[in-house]
N, C-alpha and C positions, 0 to 999 in steps of 0.2 A: 391564389398564391398562398403558400404555406406560411403560417405565422412563425416568426422567429421565437424560439424558446428562451425564456428568461433565466439568466444565471442567478445563483444564490451564493451564500457564504457558509463556510464550514463551522462546526462547533468550535474548532480551534480559533478561528477568527473571532467568533462571538466571545470566547473566553478572554482573548487578548484585549478586545475592545472594552469589555466590562471591567477588566483590570485597570485599564487606562482611565476609564470613567471614575472608578473608585478613588484613584489617586488624585484626579483633578478635583473631585468633591472635597477631598482633604485640604486641597489648596484653595477651596472656595470658588472653583470654576465649574460651570455647568453647561457646556455647549450641547447643541442638539445632536451632534455627531462627532466622531473622532476618526483620525486616520491611524491605521496599524500597518505594519510591514509584514508581507508574506515571507516565507523561508527563501524565496527566490528574489527578494528585494523589491517587490512591487507594492505600491501603496493601495490600501483598500479602505474605502470610506464606509463607516458603519454608523447607523442611527442608534442612539442610546435611548433606552426605554425609561429608566429611572436612575436618579442619583440619591445618595444619602451621605451627609458629612458626619463623621464620627470623631470623637475626641482624639483618637490615635490613628485615624485613617479614614476609610470611607467604604461605601458600597456602590456598586453599579450593576445594572442589568441590561441585557440585550435580548431581544426576541429573535430567535433563529428564523431566518428567511432562506429557505432552500431553493427559491426560484421556482421553476417548473419541474424540478426533480422530485420524484416520489420518495421523499425522505421521511423516515419515521419521526425525526426530531423537528420537522417543520412546525413553526409556531410555538415551540417550547421556550421557556425562559432559562437563560444562562446567567448565573449570579456570581459575581466576584466580590469577596470581602477582603480588604487589605489592611493590615496593621503595619504602620511604619515604625521602624526602629533605627537607632543609631548603629552605624557599622556599614558593611557592604554586602552581607549575605542576603540572598533572595531565595526564599523557601516556598515551594509550591505544594499545597496539600489538597486533599480531596474532601469536599463537604458532602452534604446530603445528595444522593443521586448520581454521584460520580463513582465508578467502580474501582475496585482494588485488584491488582494482578495477583493471582494465586498459583499460577503454573508457569513453568519455563517455556522458552521458545518464542516469546513475544519481544518487541523492541523496548519494552519497559521491564525492569527487574521485579522479581517477586516481592510483594509487600508494598510496592509503590503505587501511587494513584495511576489509573489508566489514562494518562495524559501523554500522548505520543510525542516523539522528539520534535516534530514540526511545530505543533502548538506550544510546546514548552519554549522553543526558541522565540516564537511570537510574543508570548507572555513576558519573557525576560526582556525583550526589546521594548515592549510597551512600558514596563517599569522603568527601564533606562531612559526612555524618552521624557519622563516626568520627574522622577526623584532627583532632588538636589544631591550634589556630591557629599559623600559621608553618611548617606542613609541607605538602609536596606529595608526589606519588607517580608512579611509572611503573607502569601497570597492563597486564599482558600477559594476554590472553584466548586460551585454547587449547581445541580440541575434539579430543582424541586420535584419535578415529575419523572426524574431519571430512572428510579427503581421500577416504576410501572412500565415505562417505555422499553426498558432493557429486556423485558419478557418477550418483546416482539423482535428481538435480535438474536444473534448466535453467540452473544457474549459469554453465556454460561458454559458453552462447550469449549470456549477458549480459556476458561479459568478466570474470567473477569466477573467478580461478584459485587453485588451491592448497587449496581447502577450502570450507566452508559460509559463509553469511552469518549474522550475528547480527541478527535482525529482531524486530519486534513493535511495533505502534503503541499498543497498550493494555496490554501486559504479560500479558494473559489470553487463552488460547485457548478460544473458545466453540464447541464442536463441534455439528454437527447433520447428520443425513442430508440428502441433497439435497431429497427430498420434504418433509421436516419444515421445512427452511429456507425453501423456496418457500412453503409454507403459512403460515409466520410472516410473510412479507412482504406477501402480497396483502391481508390484513385492514386494513392501514394505509390502503389506498385507501378502504375503507368509512368510516374516520374522517375523511378529507379530504372525502368526500361529505357526511357528517353535519354538517360545519362549513359547508356551503352552497356548496361549490365544485363546478364541473363541469369543472374542468381541474386537472391535477396535473403536478408536475415529477418526472421520474425521473433520478436520479444513480446511475451504476453503482457508485460508491464513496464513501467517507467524505470524500476530498479534494474531489470535485466537490460533494458536499452542503454542506460547509463554505463553499466559495467562493460557491455560489449564495446562501446565507443571509447570511454575514458580509460579503462584499465587495459583492454586488449587491442585497442587501436583499429578496430574494424571501421571502415569508412562510414562516416555519419550518414551519408546519403543513401546507404544500402540498408539501414536498420529501421524497421517499422514496428510500431506497437500493434499488436493484434487484439488487445484486451482479452475478453473471454472467447472470442470468435475465431479460434484457431482453424476449425474446419472450413468455415466460410472463407478465410483468407487463403487457405491452401487451394480451394477451388478457384478463387480469384487469381492466384498466381498462375494457374493453368490457363485461365482465360486470357491473361496478358502474355502468354507464351514464354513464361519463365522456365528455365531448365532445372534449376537447383534451388533448394530452400534450406537454410540453416535455422533450426529451432534453437533459440538461445534464451534460457531463463531459469527461474528458481525451481527447485525440486517439487515444491508444492503444486505447481501448475503442470510441469512436464510429466510427473508420475501419472497424472490423469490421462495424458495422451498415450502413455505406455499401456494403459488399460482400455484404450479405444474410446476415450471420452473427448469429444472435440468442441463441446461448448463447456467451458471450464468453470462457470459460475457455480458456487457451492449449492445453490438452490436447484440447479439443473441436475447435477450429479457430483458425488463426492465419494470416491473409493480410494483415497490416498493411502490410508493405512492398511486397508485390505490388500491393495496392490503391493505395497512394500513388504507386507508380511508374506504374501504368496511367493514373491520372487526370492525373499530371504529363505523361506522354507525349502524352495526348490534348490537353493544353493547349499543346503545342509545346515541352516541355522538351528540351534536347539530350541525346544518348545518355549523355554523361559524368554528367549529373545523375541519370539513371535508374540507372546503375551504382552511384553513390555511395549512393543511397537503398536499393538492394537489399543493400548491404554493411553497413547500419546494424544495431545490436543493440537500440536502443530508438527509439521515435518522438520522444522528446525530442532524441536525437542527430540525427534527421532534420530537425528544425526549422531549424538554422543552414544546412543545405544548401539547403532550400527558400528561405530568405531570400537566400542568396548568389546563387541563380539567378533571384531576383525572381519566384518562382512562388507568392507568398502567396495569389493568387486561387484556388488549388486548395482552400483551406480552406472557402470558401463553397460551392464545387461539392460538396465532400464532405458538408457540412451539408445541402445540398439533397437530395443523393442518399440520405443516411441517413434523412431525413424521408420521402422517397418510398418507400424500401424498407420502412420501418416501417408506413406507411399501407397499403401493399400486403399486408403480413403479416397485417393484421387486416381485409382486404377493404374498406378505406376506411371502416370503422366509427368511426375516430378521425381527427381532424385533428392532425398531428404537426409540430412545429418542432424544430430542433436548434441547440444552441450548443456549440462546441468550444473548450476552454480548455487552457492550459498548466498544469503543476503549480503554478506561482506564481499562477494565477488570471487571467492575461491572456487576453482573448478572441481567438482566432485567426480564427474565422469563424462566421457564423450565417446563417440564411435569413430571408426576410420573415415567415414564419409564427412563427418564434421571436420576432422583434421584436414581433409582435402579441400573442402569449401573454404574454411577459414584461412588456410595457407594461400589459396588463390586470391583471397581478398587482402592479403598482406597483414594478417593479425600478428601480434607479437607474443604469442604463446612461447614460453621458455620450457 
């Protein structure tokens, strides 16, 4: 019998719990563990490693437990130092080992600590749980070993310098081996089939899934996350006798499919900017535009460049190409359409097949 893999907590959860511990120390309370709230409203119970009461606040630490996930931050210390002040402002700053954002295209502005929106929300909630009315706080998050650990990540290529990112969209790390993860994804197609559909929507991530359902009204029961395993899921769709697939997701993932990359994890293959540059060049973009695209660190950062040079037509070409490569991948046993969106959910480009599949699913594209 296969052992069930153990879940862990994200660095964002650790930071929020350490913050709450620091404030409780200020109040003279030192529980073994605290509860913090995930961005989805779920309660997460976190063990506290150390407390320290200070004259104007407190310190708290949490040891990151990634469960059975092979996480570079497993076992590292997350430290929160909180200074309590009169007023209502809550300011979050980066201490030692937490990176600073230096390039555009991320979910955090240039010059800000690399603490993503989900963890920021959790930290603010943790402060609100403890602070009396009329008080604010300066919260400094540190990872003492963060600068060394950051060398084992891709942070530098994203423009995050000086340390690690504080991340986590759900607060929980849910580990799986690659094969187990893939095998947990494909049965969802069987459910779609059992509901009477012969077409399915594949979204590489949670953001694309939410946009497809909540913004464009695609039936929730037809939308499945593929994670990085787009090729595997296309093959599974054939095995379940699906007829059509709509690829729906962010430019950063689907531009890889346009290049014939069907395992989209960046450690497997990453030709995002080379692909963008090649198709822009083929469409007549000037050399300066190509150089600027190749210098980007995220595809979100590439979008303003594409707009500046009035090359938005490349998105439709990429969508058409992604569909063609996907169909070829399964030897034309599926009809495939592609929709490419921004992180905010705006449609950048789609092909005619996507229009057809989306229309038959009743989406509300205007």
